[in-house]
N, C-alpha and C positions, 0 to 999 in steps of 0.2 A: 132277145137281150144280146147286146154286143158286148164282147169282152175287152180286155186291155192287153197289149203286148206284154209278154212275160218280163222282158228286161225293164221295161218302163214301170211295171207294177213293183218289181223288186226295188227300184229306185225310189218311187213314190212312197212305198212303205217303209223306207229307211232300212231295209235289210242289208243293202249295200251302199257304199258312198257314191259310186258312179255307175252309169249305165254301161260303160266299158267293162267294169269289173263284173257286172252282171252277165254280159255277153261272154266273157272269158270263163265264167263259171259254168254257163250252159254249154259251150263249146268243149270244155274239158270233160263233159259228161257227168258232172257232180250234182245235177239238179233233176228231179223227177216230179211229174205231175200226176197224181192219182196212181203211183206206182210205175208209171211209164216214163222212161228217160226222155227228157226234152231235147230235141235235136236242133231246134232253131230258136233264136231269140224273138222271132215274130210269133211264136205260138201264143194264142190267146188264152187268157185265164178268166174264169168266170167265178161267181160267187158260189161257194161249196167245194171248189177244187182244193185238194190237199197238196202243198208244195213241200217236197222234202229235199233238203240241201245238206251237203257235207263240205265244210270248209275248214281247213286247218285242224282236221281231226276232230271236229265237233259236228254233231248232228242237229239239224233244226227242222222241226216239223211245224208247218204253219197252215191254217185253214183260211182260205180266202173268204172275207166277208164282204168287201166292196172294192170298188175301183175309185180312182181319183183323176180329175182332169189335169191337175198339176201337183207338184210336189209341195206339201205344206209343212207346218210345224210338227215336231215329234209327237205332240199330243194327238194330232189329227191322224198321223200315221198309224198309231196304235188301234185306231178303229177300222183299219183296212184288213186286219187279220186277227186270228185267234191263235195263240201260242199253244201248240200241243207237244212240245218237246219234253220228253221224259226227264225227270230230274237226275242229275249226275250223282253217283255214289263216290265217297272218298276213294275207293279202289280205282275208279276210272281216272281220277285226277293223278294218281300215282303212276298209272300206265302211260300217260302223256308225258311224264317226267316232272310233274309239278309235285313237290312233296306236300303232304297234308300237314298243316300246322295248326296248332291251337290258336284260336282267336283270342286276342288280349292286347294289352299295351305293348308297344314296341319296346325293346330293350334300349336302354340309354347307352351312350358310348362307353361309359365305365362298366356297365353290365356286360356289353358285348365283349370287352377285352377280357373280362373275368371268364366268360363262356369259352372264348377262343383259348385261353390258357388252360382251362379245364380239359377242353377237347384235345389239345396237343399233349397233355400229360397222359390221357388215357390211350392215345394212339401209340405212344412210346412203349407201352406195356406189352 
């Protein structure tokens, strides 16, 4: 069984937008295949390989299911891999600087002004 180039697979699976971005990720040493750092973009991936990438402070773990001759629609790209990424906890979001907020309707402009006024009063104390 012949595999597919790593940079091309990342592009076909729509993990990254361009092959150049995939090459940069590999050269920067932020991508591993089966726990071993990928040193070249020309490294072949096969079905069953586990690709681990860290980009922008996020961890992605993908198991290769298949390869593609060419880049297709996003629905076809989902069939190329299985996502094994562990779910993030709210604490991890706060570590990256993203405040955890309750989901619900966004405040209106009027409500936002009231919140800002309330916050300014409590900061003066």
